[in-house]
C-alpha positions in Angstrom: 12.5 -27.7 15.7 11.7 -26.8 12.1 10.8 -23.2 11.6 7.1 -22.6 11.1 5.0 -19.8 9.5 3.9 -17.2 12.0 1.5 -14.2 11.7 4.6 -12.0 11.5 5.5 -13.6 8.1 2.4 -11.7 6.8 3.4 -8.3 8.2 5.1 -7.0 5.1 8.3 -6.5 7.2 11.5 -8.4 7.5 10.0 -11.8 7.9 7.8 -11.3 4.8 10.8 -10.3 2.8 12.9 -13.2 4.0 10.0 -15.5 3.1 9.8 -14.1 -0.4 13.6 -14.3 -0.9 14.2 -17.7 0.7 11.2 -19.6 -0.6 9.3 -17.9 -3.4 12.1 -16.2 -5.3 14.3 -19.2 -4.7 12.0 -21.4 -6.7 10.1 -19.0 -9.0 12.8 -16.5 -9.9 12.7 -14.8 -13.3 13.6 -11.4 -14.7 10.0 -10.1 -14.3 9.4 -11.4 -10.8 12.7 -10.1 -9.6 11.7 -6.5 -10.5 10.4 -6.4 -6.9 7.6 -4.0 -7.4 4.0 -4.4 -6.4 2.9 -4.9 -10.0 5.0 -6.5 -12.7 5.9 -4.6 -15.8 5.4 -6.8 -18.9 5.9 -6.3 -22.6 3.2 -7.5 -24.9 2.3 -6.9 -28.5 0.6 -3.6 -28.6 2.2 -2.0 -25.6 3.6 -2.3 -22.0 1.4 -3.5 -19.3 1.3 -3.9 -15.5 0.0 -7.0 -13.9 -0.6 -7.7 -10.2 -2.4 -10.0 -7.8 -3.3 -9.6 -4.1 -5.3 -11.5 -1.4 -7.3 -9.9 1.3 -7.9 -11.5 4.7 -8.8 -8.5 6.9 -10.6 -8.8 10.2 -13.2 -7.4 10.7 -14.6 -7.6 7.2 -16.6 -4.4 7.7 -15.0 -1.3 9.2 -15.3 2.4 9.4 -14.4 3.7 6.0 -14.9 0.5 4.1 -15.1 -3.2 3.9 -13.1 -6.2 2.5 -14.8 -5.7 -0.9 -13.8 -2.0 -1.3 -10.4 -2.8 0.1 -9.8 -5.6 -2.5 -10.6 -3.3 -5.4 -8.7 -0.3 -4.1 -5.7 -2.4 -3.1 -5.3 -3.9 -6.6 -6.0 -0.7 -8.4 -3.5 1.2 -6.3 -0.8 -1.4 -7.0 -1.3 -0.9 -10.7 -1.3 2.9 -10.3 1.9 2.6 -8.4 3.5 1.0 -11.5 2.4 4.1 -13.5 -0.4 2.1 -15.2 -4.0 2.9 -16.0 -6.0 0.0 -14.5 -8.3 -1.7 -16.9 -9.6 -5.1 -15.8 -9.8 -7.0 -12.5 -10.6 -10.6 -11.6 -11.8 -11.8 -8.2 -11.8 -15.1 -6.4 -13.8 -15.7 -3.2 -13.1 -18.3 -0.5 -16.3 -18.2 1.7 -16.7 -19.9 5.0 -19.9 -21.9 5.6 -22.2 -19.8 7.7 -21.5 -16.4 6.2 -24.8 -14.5 5.9 -25.9 -14.1 2.3 -26.8 -10.5 3.0 -23.2 -9.8 4.1 -21.8 -11.4 0.9 -24.1 -9.3 -1.2 -23.1 -6.1 0.7 -19.4 -6.9 0.0 -20.0 -7.6 -3.7 -22.1 -4.4 -4.1 -19.3 -2.5 -2.5 -16.8 -4.0 -5.0 -19.1 -3.0 -7.9 -19.4 0.6 -6.7 -15.7 1.0 -6.1 -14.9 -0.5 -9.5 -17.2 2.1 -11.2 -15.4 4.9 -9.3 -12.1 3.6 -10.5 -13.3 3.1 -14.1 -12.3 -0.6 -14.2 -14.3 -3.7 -15.0 -14.4 -6.9 -13.0 -14.4 -9.4 -15.9 -13.9 -12.9 -14.3 -14.1 -14.6 -11.0 -14.3 -17.8 -9.0 -16.1 -18.9 -5.8 -15.2 -21.6 -3.3 -17.0 -22.5 -0.1 -15.2 -24.2 2.8 -16.6 -25.8 5.9 -17.2 -23.8 9.0 -13.9 -23.1 10.8 -11.7 -23.6 7.7 -11.6 -19.8 7.0 -12.6 -16.6 8.7 -15.9 -15.5 7.0 -14.5 -14.6 3.6 -11.1 -14.2 1.9 -10.8 -12.4 -1.5 -8.1 -12.7 -4.1 -7.9 -10.1 -6.9 -5.8 -9.8 -9.9 -5.5 -6.7 -12.2 -4.0 -5.6 -15.4 -3.4 -2.0 -16.7 -1.6 -0.3 -19.5 1.5 1.8 -19.1 1.8 4.8 -21.4 4.9 5.4 -23.4 7.6 7.4 -21.6 6.4 6.4 -18.1 9.1 4.5 -16.2 8.1 4.1 -12.6 9.7 1.6 -10.2 11.1 1.3 -6.7 14.5 0.8 -8.3 14.5 4.3 -9.9 15.0 6.6 -6.9 17.9 9.0 -7.4 19.9 11.2 -5.0 18.4 14.7 -5.0 14.8 13.4 -5.4 12.1 14.6 -3.0 9.7 12.3 -1.2 6.1 13.3 -1.1 3.2 11.6 0.8 -0.4 12.4 -0.3 -1.8 12.8 3.2 -1.7 11.8 6.9 -0.4 8.3 7.7 -1.7 5.5 9.9 -5.5 6.0 9.6 -6.2 2.5 8.3 -4.1 0.6 10.8 -5.3 2.6 13.7 -9.0 2.3 12.7 -8.8 -1.5 12.3 -7.0 -1.8 15.7 -9.7 0.1 17.5 -12.5 -1.8 15.9 -10.9 -5.3 16.2 -10.0 -4.8 19.9 -13.3 -2.9 20.6 -11.2 -0.2 22.4 -13.5 2.5 23.7 -11.0 5.3 23.3 -13.5 7.8 21.8 -11.2 8.8 18.9 -13.1 9.4 15.6 -10.8 7.5 13.2 -11.8 5.8 10.0 -9.8 3.9 7.4 -8.4 5.9 4.5 -9.3 3.1 2.1 -9.6 4.8 -1.3 -8.8 4.3 -5.0 -5.9 6.5 -6.2 -5.6 5.7 -9.9 -7.2 8.9 -11.1 -5.1 10.9 -8.8 -1.9 9.2 -10.1 -3.1 9.7 -13.7 -3.4 13.4 -13.0 0.1 13.5 -11.4 1.7 11.7 -14.4 0.1 14.2 -16.7 2.0 17.1 -15.2 5.1 15.1 -14.1 5.8 12.1 -16.3 9.4 12.0 -15.0 8.4 10.6 -11.6 10.8 8.0 -10.5 8.9 5.9 -8.0 5.4 5.5 -6.7 4.3 3.1 -3.9 1.3 2.8 -1.7 2.5 2.1 1.9 0.1 -0.6 3.0 1.4 -3.5 5.3 4.4 -2.3 7.3 3.5 1.3 6.7 5.6 4.2 5.5 8.8 3.1 7.2 8.8 -0.4 5.7 7.9 0.8 2.2 10.7 3.4 2.1 13.2 0.7 3.2 12.0 -1.4 0.3 12.6 1.5 -2.1 16.0 2.4 -0.6 17.1 -1.2 -1.0 15.8 -1.5 -4.6 17.5 1.7 -5.7 20.6 1.3 -3.5 20.2 4.9 -2.1 19.7 6.5 1.3 16.5 8.1 2.3 16.3 10.9 4.9 13.0 11.8 6.5 12.1 14.9 8.5 9.9 14.0 11.5 8.3 17.4 11.8 7.1 17.1 8.2 5.4 13.7 8.4 1.6 14.3 8.7 -0.2 12.2 11.4 -3.6 13.1 12.7 -3.7 14.0 16.4 -6.2 11.2 17.1 -3.9 8.6 15.5 -0.9 10.0 17.3 -2.8 9.9 20.6 -3.8 6.2 20.1 -0.2 5.3 19.2 1.2 7.0 22.3 -1.4 5.3 24.5 -0.7 1.8 23.1 3.0 2.2 22.5 2.8 1.9 18.6 4.6 3.9 15.9 2.5 5.5 13.1 5.4 5.0 10.7 4.6 1.3 10.7 0.8 1.5 10.6 -0.9 0.4 7.4 -2.4 2.9 4.9 -4.9 2.0 2.2 -5.4 5.4 0.6 -2.0 7.1 0.5 0.7 7.2 -2.1 4.4 7.8 -1.8 5.8 9.9 -4.7 9.5 10.1 -5.4 10.3 12.7 -8.0 13.0 15.2 -9.1 12.9 18.4 -7.2 12.0 20.3 -10.4 8.6 18.5 -10.5 7.6 18.9 -6.8 5.6 22.2 -7.1 3.5 20.8 -10.1 2.9 17.6 -8.2 1.8 19.3 -5.0 -0.5 21.6 -6.9 -2.4 18.8 -8.7 -2.5 16.5 -5.7 -4.0 19.1 -3.4 -6.9 19.6 -5.9 -7.9 16.0 -5.4 -10.1 14.9 -2.4 -7.7 12.1 -1.7 -4.7 14.4 -1.7 -5.6 16.7 1.2 -2.6 17.0 3.5 -0.1 16.2 0.7 3.4 17.4 1.6 7.2 16.8 1.1 8.5 14.6 4.0 12.0 13.8 3.0 14.7 13.4 0.3 16.8 10.8 -1.4 20.5 10.9 -0.6 23.7 9.2 -1.8 25.0 8.5 1.7 24.0 5.5 3.8 22.7 3.4 0.8 19.8 1.0 1.5 19.1 2.8 4.8 16.3 5.1 6.0 17.1 7.7 8.6 15.1 10.4 10.2 16.0 13.9 11.5 14.0 14.0 14.7 12.0 17.0 16.1 14.7 17.4 18.7 17.4 17.8 16.1 18.9 14.3 16.4 19.0 11.5 13.9 17.8 7.9 14.1 17.7 4.9 11.8 14.2 3.9 10.7 14.4 0.2 10.1 12.0 -2.2 8.3 9.2 -3.6 10.5 10.3 -6.5 12.6 7.5 -8.8 13.8 3.9 -7.6 13.4 2.2 -4.6 15.1 -1.2 -5.8 13.8 -1.9 -8.9 11.7 -4.7 -9.4 9.3 -4.7 -5.7 8.3 -5.5 -6.2 4.6 
């Protein structure tokens, strides 16, 4: 039987990477696409720019801490910020299922407008398509964005170097856990909401004090573990995490233990991984902790020369385990 596309191909994990390598990169490969970052760095007359695109198919479309409109803007802005760029302009395309309430659509678009203002970006073009009932799930949104990269900034998942420290801007797993509880209507009683947030201004402040940062990445689909595996592979380095340093809210940890899930693989929509030389760590932590989206920022690991392309973790008990890329899909339709 011929292989078919499954929901796991959209998880951001191994099957997603295989799909990109075996289908998309196979036929579309060029030097820019093969950079492998969430936003492509491109040279144009007048400067260096980052360009990205993303599609959002989350279910439910409204959730604690946000909605699909806010998510679409934040996701695109954060991908540009992770390339070291200042986001400037976005476009948006809507695929709307027949039967969606007009009031719900307006609520989504209003949310996009408010979030764009917070980010300091303009939504300058768009498209709308309506499909018959049952051909989509309420509404899907595609966004593209462009931003400018200042001179001297060279941020990429391929730039991590042995001796670098790994910083996370706050507790992990909030978004994935929140969506899980709402989608499955689990009456657990935990007060958890998505961390969906724009991080471009935070990143701009970080780069002002530490322009020598090597890598930035927002750990969305596949979570912290999968994103760090991507960076380890791009940079051909090893990454060592310290379990007791990784921030996870008690409520999220409790839900994960109850349902047999691992917060390392849960999606985040308002966190940034920062990989930087040790000499810059104190300055980065100081500026991040002053930002409302940086509460809980801490060092969680280091880049090492041993075990290239592998992520390991020193456990609380003193042992060590391999932290592999996500296999399968803990929770589909997460963004």
